[in-house]
Structures are given as C-alpha cells and as structure tokens.
N, CA, C and O atoms as a GROMACS GRO file, in nm:
protein
  452
    1MET      N    1   0.086  -0.112   0.009
    1MET     CA    2   0.011  -0.021  -0.004
    1MET      C    3   0.084   0.127  -0.008
    1MET      O    4   0.155   0.155   0.089
    2PRO      N    5   0.073   0.210  -0.102
    2PRO     CA    6   0.156   0.336  -0.104
    2PRO      C    7   0.130   0.419   0.025
    2PRO      O    8   0.018   0.442   0.071
    3GLU      N    9   0.282   0.473   0.092
    3GLU     CA   10   0.248   0.523   0.215
    3GLU      C   11   0.169   0.654   0.217
    3GLU      O   12   0.125   0.704   0.320
    4ASN      N   13   0.151   0.712   0.079
    4ASN     CA   14   0.069   0.836   0.115
    4ASN      C   15  -0.073   0.818   0.113
    4ASN      O   16  -0.148   0.916   0.114
    5ARG      N   17  -0.120   0.682   0.109
    5ARG     CA   18  -0.254   0.647   0.112
    5ARG      C   19  -0.300   0.557   0.231
    5ARG      O   20  -0.395   0.479   0.224
    6ILE      N   21  -0.224   0.578   0.337
    6ILE     CA   22  -0.240   0.503   0.472
    6ILE      C   23  -0.334   0.614   0.536
    6ILE      O   24  -0.304   0.732   0.551
    7TYR      N   25  -0.446   0.554   0.569
    7TYR     CA   26  -0.538   0.619   0.674
    7TYR      C   27  -0.546   0.540   0.798
    7TYR      O   28  -0.538   0.417   0.790
    8ILE      N   29  -0.560   0.597   0.912
    8ILE     CA   30  -0.569   0.529   1.043
    8ILE      C   31  -0.681   0.580   1.117
    8ILE      O   32  -0.718   0.697   1.101
    9ALA      N   33  -0.741   0.496   1.202
    9ALA     CA   34  -0.848   0.548   1.290
    9ALA      C   35  -0.832   0.470   1.407
    9ALA      O   36  -0.788   0.355   1.393
   10ARG      N   37  -0.865   0.517   1.535
   10ARG     CA   38  -0.867   0.439   1.658
   10ARG      C   39  -0.972   0.338   1.667
   10ARG      O   40  -1.086   0.361   1.627
   11SER      N   41  -0.945   0.253   1.706
   11SER     CA   42  -1.083   0.132   1.742
   11SER      C   43  -1.180   0.169   1.848
   11SER      O   44  -1.138   0.217   1.953
   12SER      N   45  -1.283   0.153   1.831
   12SER     CA   46  -1.369   0.182   1.940
   12SER      C   47  -1.378   0.081   2.055
   12SER      O   48  -1.440   0.098   2.160
   13ALA      N   49  -1.302  -0.035   2.018
   13ALA     CA   50  -1.284  -0.134   2.116
   13ALA      C   51  -1.162  -0.123   2.216
   13ALA      O   52  -1.097  -0.223   2.245
   14ILE      N   53  -1.138  -0.011   2.263
   14ILE     CA   54  -1.007   0.020   2.312
   14ILE      C   55  -1.047   0.094   2.437
   14ILE      O   56  -1.164   0.134   2.442
   15ALA      N   57  -0.958   0.121   2.548
   15ALA     CA   58  -0.959   0.206   2.639
   15ALA      C   59  -0.853   0.288   2.632
   15ALA      O   60  -0.748   0.232   2.599
   16ALA      N   61  -0.844   0.424   2.657
   16ALA     CA   62  -0.726   0.499   2.641
   16ALA      C   63  -0.746   0.604   2.737
   16ALA      O   64  -0.856   0.653   2.760
   17ARG      N   65  -0.618   0.644   2.805
   17ARG     CA   66  -0.624   0.766   2.892
   17ARG      C   67  -0.483   0.830   2.879
   17ARG      O   68  -0.379   0.764   2.865
   18ALA      N   69  -0.489   0.946   2.883
   18ALA     CA   70  -0.383   1.028   2.879
   18ALA      C   71  -0.312   1.072   3.023
   18ALA      O   72  -0.377   1.110   3.120
   19LEU      N   73  -0.195   1.063   3.021
   19LEU     CA   74  -0.130   1.084   3.159
   19LEU      C   75   0.025   1.146   3.152
   19LEU      O   76   0.116   1.070   3.122
   20ALA      N   77   0.051   1.273   3.178
   20ALA     CA   78   0.175   1.338   3.162
   20ALA      C   79   0.225   1.326   3.028
   20ALA      O   80   0.341   1.289   3.009
   21GLY      N   81   0.151   1.354   2.935
   21GLY     CA   82   0.197   1.370   2.783
   21GLY      C   83   0.212   1.221   2.724
   21GLY      O   84   0.262   1.198   2.614
   22GLU      N   85   0.172   1.138   2.798
   22GLU     CA   86   0.167   0.986   2.727
   22GLU      C   87   0.039   0.933   2.718
   22GLU      O   88  -0.044   0.988   2.792
   23MET      N   89  -0.004   0.836   2.646
   23MET     CA   90  -0.103   0.763   2.644
   23MET      C   91  -0.107   0.623   2.672
   23MET      O   92  -0.032   0.545   2.612
   24MET      N   93  -0.185   0.588   2.755
   24MET     CA   94  -0.207   0.452   2.794
   24MET      C   95  -0.304   0.374   2.704
   24MET      O   96  -0.404   0.443   2.688
   25VAL      N   97  -0.311   0.266   2.644
   25VAL     CA   98  -0.404   0.230   2.559
   25VAL      C   99  -0.413   0.070   2.574
   25VAL      O  100  -0.313  -0.002   2.571
   26MET      N  101  -0.541   0.026   2.591
   26MET     CA  102  -0.568  -0.125   2.623
   26MET      C  103  -0.665  -0.157   2.523
   26MET      O  104  -0.760  -0.084   2.494
   27ASN      N  105  -0.636  -0.286   2.462
   27ASN     CA  106  -0.761  -0.343   2.384
   27ASN      C  107  -0.843  -0.427   2.478
   27ASN      O  108  -0.800  -0.510   2.558
   28SER      N  109  -0.977  -0.390   2.454
   28SER     CA  110  -1.046  -0.453   2.552
   28SER      C  111  -1.086  -0.584   2.522
   28SER      O  112  -1.131  -0.653   2.614
   29ALA      N  113  -1.075  -0.633   2.403
   29ALA     CA  114  -1.085  -0.791   2.364
   29ALA      C  115  -0.992  -0.864   2.419
   29ALA      O  116  -1.033  -0.968   2.472
   30ASP      N  117  -0.863  -0.841   2.423
   30ASP     CA  118  -0.755  -0.923   2.476
   30ASP      C  119  -0.660  -0.871   2.595
   30ASP      O  120  -0.564  -0.934   2.640
   31SER      N  121  -0.703  -0.751   2.634
   31SER     CA  122  -0.627  -0.682   2.743
   31SER      C  123  -0.484  -0.654   2.706
   31SER      O  124  -0.398  -0.639   2.793
   32THR      N  125  -0.459  -0.647   2.582
   32THR     CA  126  -0.311  -0.594   2.528
   32THR      C  127  -0.295  -0.451   2.576
   32THR      O  128  -0.384  -0.370   2.548
   33PHE      N  129  -0.188  -0.413   2.645
   33PHE     CA  130  -0.176  -0.291   2.698
   33PHE      C  131  -0.042  -0.213   2.628
   33PHE      O  132   0.064  -0.273   2.612
   34PHE      N  133  -0.059  -0.096   2.595
   34PHE     CA  134   0.053  -0.024   2.546
   34PHE      C  135   0.055   0.127   2.619
   34PHE      O  136  -0.046   0.193   2.642
   35THR      N  137   0.186   0.164   2.648
   35THR     CA  138   0.225   0.292   2.701
   35THR      C  139   0.290   0.370   2.576
   35THR      O  140   0.398   0.335   2.530
   36LEU      N  141   0.215   0.481   2.524
   36LEU     CA  142   0.284   0.549   2.410
   36LEU      C  143   0.362   0.659   2.444
   36LEU      O  144   0.315   0.739   2.525
   37ASN      N  145   0.488   0.682   2.391
   37ASN     CA  146   0.546   0.803   2.420
   37ASN      C  147   0.491   0.922   2.356
   37ASN      O  148   0.385   0.906   2.296
   38GLU      N  149   0.544   1.040   2.358
   38GLU     CA  150   0.477   1.168   2.311
   38GLU      C  151   0.453   1.165   2.162
   38GLU      O  152   0.350   1.213   2.115
   39VAL      N  153   0.556   1.102   2.079
   39VAL     CA  154   0.536   1.098   1.933
   39VAL      C  155   0.429   1.007   1.891
   39VAL      O  156   0.350   1.032   1.800
   40ALA      N  157   0.431   0.880   1.975
   40ALA     CA  158   0.328   0.786   1.938
   40ALA      C  159   0.186   0.837   1.991
   40ALA      O  160   0.085   0.809   1.927
   41THR      N  161   0.178   0.908   2.100
   41THR     CA  162   0.057   0.979   2.133
   41THR      C  163  -0.002   1.079   2.038
   41THR      O  164  -0.124   1.097   2.033
   42THR      N  165   0.082   1.144   1.965
   42THR     CA  166   0.051   1.243   1.880
   42THR      C  167  -0.020   1.174   1.776
   42THR      O  168  -0.134   1.208   1.746
   43ILE      N  169   0.048   1.070   1.711
   43ILE     CA  170  -0.010   0.998   1.596
   43ILE      C  171  -0.137   0.924   1.643
   43ILE      O  172  -0.239   0.924   1.574
   44PHE      N  173  -0.128   0.870   1.746
   44PHE     CA  174  -0.262   0.806   1.814
   44PHE      C  175  -0.387   0.913   1.810
   44PHE      O  176  -0.500   0.881   1.774
   45GLN      N  177  -0.350   1.042   1.852
   45GLN     CA  178  -0.453   1.127   1.879
   45GLN      C  179  -0.499   1.185   1.737
   45GLN      O  180  -0.611   1.235   1.729
   46ALA      N  181  -0.426   1.181   1.640
   46ALA     CA  182  -0.438   1.239   1.516
   46ALA      C  183  -0.519   1.138   1.422
   46ALA      O  184  -0.579   1.179   1.322
   47ALA      N  185  -0.518   0.996   1.459
   47ALA     CA  186  -0.599   0.900   1.380
   47ALA      C  187  -0.731   0.917   1.385
   47ALA      O  188  -0.802   0.861   1.469
   48ASP      N  189  -0.776   1.000   1.292
   48ASP     CA  190  -0.916   1.032   1.276
   48ASP      C  191  -0.991   0.960   1.163
   48ASP      O  192  -1.113   0.960   1.149
   49GLY      N  193  -0.897   0.894   1.079
   49GLY     CA  194  -0.964   0.797   0.970
   49GLY      C  195  -0.991   0.877   0.842
   49GLY      O  196  -1.040   0.831   0.739
   50HIS      N  197  -0.951   1.006   0.864
   50HIS     CA  198  -0.965   1.090   0.726
   50HIS      C  199  -0.839   1.152   0.682
   50HIS      O  200  -0.828   1.192   0.566
   51THR      N  201  -0.744   1.161   0.765
   51THR     CA  202  -0.616   1.233   0.731
   51THR      C  203  -0.504   1.112   0.719
   51THR      O  204  -0.469   1.028   0.802
   52PRO      N  205  -0.461   1.136   0.584
   52PRO     CA  206  -0.348   1.044   0.552
   52PRO      C  207  -0.241   1.044   0.654
   52PRO      O  208  -0.220   1.149   0.716
   53LEU      N  209  -0.158   0.919   0.685
   53LEU     CA  210  -0.058   0.917   0.773
   53LEU      C  211   0.066   1.017   0.734
   53LEU      O  212   0.128   1.082   0.818
   54ARG      N  213   0.089   1.021   0.612
   54ARG     CA  214   0.174   1.088   0.562
   54ARG      C  215   0.164   1.252   0.602
   54ARG      O  216   0.261   1.326   0.616
   55GLU      N  217   0.028   1.289   0.617
   55GLU     CA  218   0.021   1.428   0.662
   55GLU      C  219   0.020   1.438   0.803
   55GLU      O  220   0.055   1.544   0.854
   56ILE      N  221  -0.020   1.330   0.882
   56ILE     CA  222  -0.003   1.346   1.026
   56ILE      C  223   0.130   1.353   1.042
   56ILE      O  224   0.169   1.446   1.111
   57VAL      N  225   0.231   1.262   0.986
   57VAL     CA  226   0.364   1.275   1.014
   57VAL      C  227   0.418   1.419   0.981
   57VAL      O  228   0.476   1.486   1.066
   58ARG      N  229   0.397   1.461   0.857
   58ARG     CA  230   0.451   1.598   0.809
   58ARG      C  231   0.393   1.718   0.901
   58ARG      O  232   0.463   1.815   0.930
   59ASP      N  233   0.278   1.705   0.938
   59ASP     CA  234   0.210   1.844   1.011
   59ASP      C  235   0.234   1.823   1.133
   59ASP      O  236   0.286   1.915   1.196
   60LYS      N  237   0.202   1.691   1.208
   60LYS     CA  238   0.200   1.696   1.354
   60LYS      C  239   0.359   1.660   1.400
   60LYS      O  240   0.422   1.733   1.476
   61ILE      N  241   0.409   1.546   1.346
   61ILE     CA  242   0.532   1.490   1.408
   61ILE      C  243   0.619   1.588   1.367
   61ILE      O  244   0.655   1.664   1.457
   62CYS      N  245   0.674   1.613   1.231
   62CYS     CA  246   0.782   1.705   1.199
   62CYS      C  247   0.747   1.848   1.242
   62CYS      O  248   0.840   1.921   1.276
   63GLY      N  249   0.619   1.895   1.244
   63GLY     CA  250   0.608   2.030   1.320
   63GLY      C  251   0.625   2.027   1.434
   63GLY      O  252   0.674   2.130   1.481
   64GLN      N  253   0.601   1.938   1.511
   64GLN     CA  254   0.646   1.946   1.664
   64GLN      C  255   0.750   1.886   1.728
   64GLN      O  256   0.763   1.895   1.850
   65PHE      N  257   0.843   1.813   1.646
   65PHE     CA  258   0.944   1.737   1.701
   65PHE      C  259   1.046   1.753   1.598
   65PHE      O  260   1.009   1.759   1.480
   66ASP      N  261   1.190   1.762   1.632
   66ASP     CA  262   1.296   1.776   1.567
   66ASP      C  263   1.334   1.632   1.506
   66ASP      O  264   1.433   1.576   1.552
   67VAL      N  265   1.264   1.574   1.408
   67VAL     CA  266   1.288   1.468   1.344
   67VAL      C  267   1.312   1.472   1.200
   67VAL      O  268   1.268   1.567   1.135
   68ASP      N  269   1.373   1.384   1.146
   68ASP     CA  270   1.404   1.355   0.986
   68ASP      C  271   1.266   1.292   0.920
   68ASP      O  272   1.211   1.188   0.955
   69PRO      N  273   1.226   1.377   0.821
   69PRO     CA  274   1.087   1.360   0.781
   69PRO      C  275   1.075   1.174   0.724
   69PRO      O  276   0.981   1.100   0.752
   70VAL      N  277   1.180   1.141   0.653
   70VAL     CA  278   1.186   1.020   0.602
   70VAL      C  279   1.190   0.898   0.711
   70VAL      O  280   1.120   0.796   0.703
   71GLN      N  281   1.274   0.922   0.804
   71GLN     CA  282   1.275   0.837   0.944
   71GLN      C  283   1.153   0.855   1.014
   71GLN      O  284   1.098   0.756   1.062
   72ALA      N  285   1.104   0.968   1.027
   72ALA     CA  286   0.978   0.982   1.108
   72ALA      C  287   0.859   0.902   1.014
   72ALA      O  288   0.784   0.830   1.079
   73GLN      N  289   0.842   0.908   0.899
   73GLN     CA  290   0.733   0.826   0.830
   73GLN      C  291   0.762   0.672   0.841
   73GLN      O  292   0.674   0.587   0.857
   74ALA      N  293   0.894   0.650   0.830
   74ALA     CA  294   0.929   0.482   0.841
   74ALA      C  295   0.875   0.435   0.996
   74ALA      O  296   0.798   0.343   1.024
   75GLU      N  297   0.935   0.517   1.076
   75GLU     CA  298   0.907   0.487   1.210
   75GLU      C  299   0.719   0.468   1.243
   75GLU      O  300   0.663   0.373   1.298
   76ALA      N  301   0.667   0.573   1.196
   76ALA     CA  302   0.528   0.598   1.215
   76ALA      C  303   0.451   0.463   1.148
   76ALA      O  304   0.359   0.408   1.207
   77GLU      N  305   0.495   0.422   1.031
   77GLU     CA  306   0.450   0.314   0.981
   77GLU      C  307   0.453   0.179   1.051
   77GLU      O  308   0.360   0.098   1.049
   78LEU      N  309   0.584   0.162   1.118
   78LEU     CA  310   0.605   0.041   1.193
   78LEU      C  311   0.517   0.050   1.335
   78LEU      O  312   0.473  -0.051   1.389
   79PHE      N  313   0.499   0.175   1.383
   79PHE     CA  314   0.428   0.186   1.495
   79PHE      C  315   0.270   0.161   1.472
   79PHE      O  316   0.203   0.108   1.560
   80VAL      N  317   0.215   0.200   1.355
   80VAL     CA  318   0.083   0.179   1.307
   80VAL      C  319   0.066   0.051   1.273
   80VAL      O  320  -0.044   0.003   1.299
   81THR      N  321   0.165  -0.036   1.207
   81THR     CA  322   0.163  -0.176   1.184
   81THR      C  323   0.134  -0.268   1.322
   81THR      O  324   0.057  -0.364   1.332
   82GLU      N  325   0.221  -0.206   1.425
   82GLU     CA  326   0.214  -0.296   1.568
   82GLU      C  327   0.086  -0.279   1.615
   82GLU      O  328   0.025  -0.376   1.660
   83LEU      N  329   0.029  -0.153   1.611
   83LEU     CA  330  -0.078  -0.119   1.702
   83LEU      C  331  -0.206  -0.177   1.615
   83LEU      O  332  -0.299  -0.230   1.676
   84SER      N  333  -0.209  -0.167   1.488
   84SER     CA  334  -0.302  -0.246   1.410
   84SER      C  335  -0.321  -0.397   1.434
   84SER      O  336  -0.430  -0.451   1.455
   85SER      N  337  -0.203  -0.459   1.428
   85SER     CA  338  -0.192  -0.608   1.467
   85SER      C  339  -0.254  -0.648   1.597
   85SER      O  340  -0.285  -0.763   1.629
   86HIS      N  341  -0.269  -0.540   1.668
   86HIS     CA  342  -0.342  -0.574   1.825
   86HIS      C  343  -0.477  -0.514   1.808
   86HIS      O  344  -0.543  -0.507   1.912
   87GLY      N  345  -0.526  -0.473   1.706
   87GLY     CA  346  -0.671  -0.421   1.707
   87GLY      C  347  -0.675  -0.281   1.750
   87GLY      O  348  -0.788  -0.234   1.745
   88ILE      N  349  -0.586  -0.205   1.788
   88ILE     CA  350  -0.588  -0.090   1.836
   88ILE      C  351  -0.614   0.043   1.749
   88ILE      O  352  -0.682   0.141   1.780
   89LEU      N  353  -0.538   0.018   1.630
   89LEU     CA  354  -0.571   0.110   1.510
   89LEU      C  355  -0.621   0.056   1.385
   89LEU      O  356  -0.570  -0.047   1.343
   90LEU      N  357  -0.701   0.104   1.330
   90LEU     CA  358  -0.773   0.046   1.196
   90LEU      C  359  -0.688   0.103   1.093
   90LEU      O  360  -0.640   0.215   1.112
   91VAL      N  361  -0.663   0.035   0.980
   91VAL     CA  362  -0.572   0.087   0.876
   91VAL      C  363  -0.645   0.057   0.736
   91VAL      O  364  -0.694  -0.053   0.709
   92SER      N  365  -0.646   0.166   0.653
   92SER     CA  366  -0.702   0.146   0.515
   92SER      C  367  -0.636   0.212   0.415
   92SER      O  368  -0.557   0.299   0.452
   93SER      N  369  -0.649   0.191   0.293
   93SER     CA  370  -0.596   0.269   0.168
   93SER      C  371  -0.675   0.388   0.130
   93SER      O  372  -0.636   0.478   0.056
   94GLN      N  373  -0.812   0.377   0.199
   94GLN     CA  374  -0.902   0.497   0.169
   94GLN      C  375  -0.957   0.554   0.309
   94GLN      O  376  -0.949   0.489   0.413
   95PRO      N  377  -1.007   0.669   0.301
   95PRO     CA  378  -1.055   0.725   0.423
   95PRO      C  379  -1.131   0.633   0.508
   95PRO      O  380  -1.178   0.540   0.442
   96LEU      N  381  -1.155   0.630   0.623
   96LEU     CA  382  -1.243   0.531   0.710
   96LEU      C  383  -1.350   0.616   0.763
   96LEU      O  384  -1.317   0.719   0.822
   97SER      N  385  -1.461   0.588   0.750
   97SER     CA  386  -1.585   0.654   0.802
   97SER      C  387  -1.614   0.608   0.958
   97SER      O  388  -1.565   0.499   0.988
   98SER      N  389  -1.675   0.667   1.046
   98SER     CA  390  -1.722   0.608   1.168
   98SER      C  391  -1.795   0.492   1.150
   98SER      O  392  -1.775   0.409   1.239
   99GLU      N  393  -1.884   0.454   1.054
   99GLU     CA  394  -1.937   0.346   1.044
   99GLU      C  395  -1.878   0.239   1.035
   99GLU      O  396  -1.902   0.135   1.097
  100THR      N  397  -1.777   0.264   0.936
  100THR     CA  398  -1.664   0.132   0.916
  100THR      C  399  -1.593   0.097   1.048
  100THR      O  400  -1.548  -0.015   1.071
  101ASN      N  401  -1.587   0.203   1.136
  101ASN     CA  402  -1.526   0.162   1.266
  101ASN      C  403  -1.596   0.088   1.353
  101ASN      O  404  -1.545   0.001   1.424
  102ARG      N  405  -1.737   0.121   1.352
  102ARG     CA  406  -1.841   0.051   1.418
  102ARG      C  407  -1.860  -0.095   1.405
  102ARG      O  408  -1.865  -0.185   1.488
  103ASP      N  409  -1.873  -0.092   1.240
  103ASP     CA  410  -1.888  -0.229   1.182
  103ASP      C  411  -1.796  -0.299   1.213
  103ASP      O  412  -1.830  -0.400   1.275
  104THR      N  413  -1.656  -0.283   1.190
  104THR     CA  414  -1.531  -0.337   1.223
  104THR      C  415  -1.548  -0.402   1.374
  104THR      O  416  -1.521  -0.519   1.398
  105ASN      N  417  -1.591  -0.322   1.458
  105ASN     CA  418  -1.571  -0.348   1.591
  105ASN      C  419  -1.695  -0.455   1.630
  105ASN      O  420  -1.679  -0.545   1.714
  106ARG      N  421  -1.801  -0.437   1.570
  106ARG     CA  422  -1.909  -0.535   1.574
  106ARG      C  423  -1.884  -0.674   1.540
  106ARG      O  424  -1.931  -0.763   1.611
  107GLU      N  425  -1.810  -0.700   1.432
  107GLU     CA  426  -1.738  -0.818   1.374
  107GLU      C  427  -1.648  -0.870   1.484
  107GLU      O  428  -1.659  -0.984   1.528
  108THR      N  429  -1.562  -0.787   1.523
  108THR     CA  430  -1.454  -0.828   1.628
  108THR      C  431  -1.511  -0.878   1.753
  108THR      O  432  -1.457  -0.969   1.816
  109ASN      N  433  -1.632  -0.815   1.795
  109ASN     CA  434  -1.687  -0.844   1.922
  109ASN      C  435  -1.760  -0.968   1.912
  109ASN      O  436  -1.768  -1.038   2.013
  110ARG      N  437  -1.819  -1.007   1.794
  110ARG     CA  438  -1.885  -1.127   1.743
  110ARG      C  439  -1.795  -1.248   1.754
  110ARG      O  440  -1.839  -1.358   1.787
  111GLU      N  441  -1.654  -1.222   1.720
  111GLU     CA  442  -1.572  -1.330   1.700
  111GLU      C  443  -1.511  -1.371   1.826
  111GLU      O  444  -1.462  -1.483   1.839
  112ALA      N  445  -1.515  -1.279   1.924
  112ALA     CA  446  -1.433  -1.287   2.056
  112ALA      C  447  -1.509  -1.403   2.132
  112ALA      O  448  -1.631  -1.416   2.126
  113PRO      N  449  -1.430  -1.481   2.202
  113PRO     CA  450  -1.492  -1.595   2.288
  113PRO      C  451  -1.598  -1.535   2.391
  113PRO      O  452  -1.658  -1.609   2.469
   0.00000   0.00000   0.00000
C-alpha cells in the first residue's frame, strides 16, 4: 500500500487515557496494553480516519518534534503496523468512516469468545 494512501483510525474497542504527555491504551478484547510516548501519542490522537498518515507525520510529528521526515514516516508506519496487529488502530488505503469503525468492532466483538 503506498505510504501516502494510509489512513488510520482508533478502534472503538479500546480504552485509552492520557497521563503526563503519554497515552495508555488497552484493547478490551484481549487486554493488550501499550504505553505510548509523546510522538506515538500524537499519531494516536490524530488518527481520525480521514487524514493520511503522511500528513499526520508531516504536519504533527515533523511540525512539533525535531525529526527527519523520512525516518519519522518509516517509524510511524512501524508503529501503525504494531498497533493495528493488536486491533488498536484500523488501517485502510482509503478514508475510514465512523460507520466502518463501528462495523469492524461489531465483527470483532462477535468473534471474541
């Protein structure tokens, strides 16, 4: 999937709480828990399903943190891959709607034991 076409959204099947500039996120289906640093928190909070990951990295990460844009994009993609593998972020090659998020979570909840 071309990197300029990656859209991400937060799953609604998670619990998240901000504390001292970091975000704690847990998948309610399997209790997988992550503590996100400031950069990861920025990406997580910007995951609206409508903004491409490349724009999030360019506007939010490179705009707020002193990082190389190419390295920031590569690390953001690894982060997104990791969290999506645990059902915390939803990833698509086209914008995600709120309904897509709800439908995906309904299917996930049906499959859970």
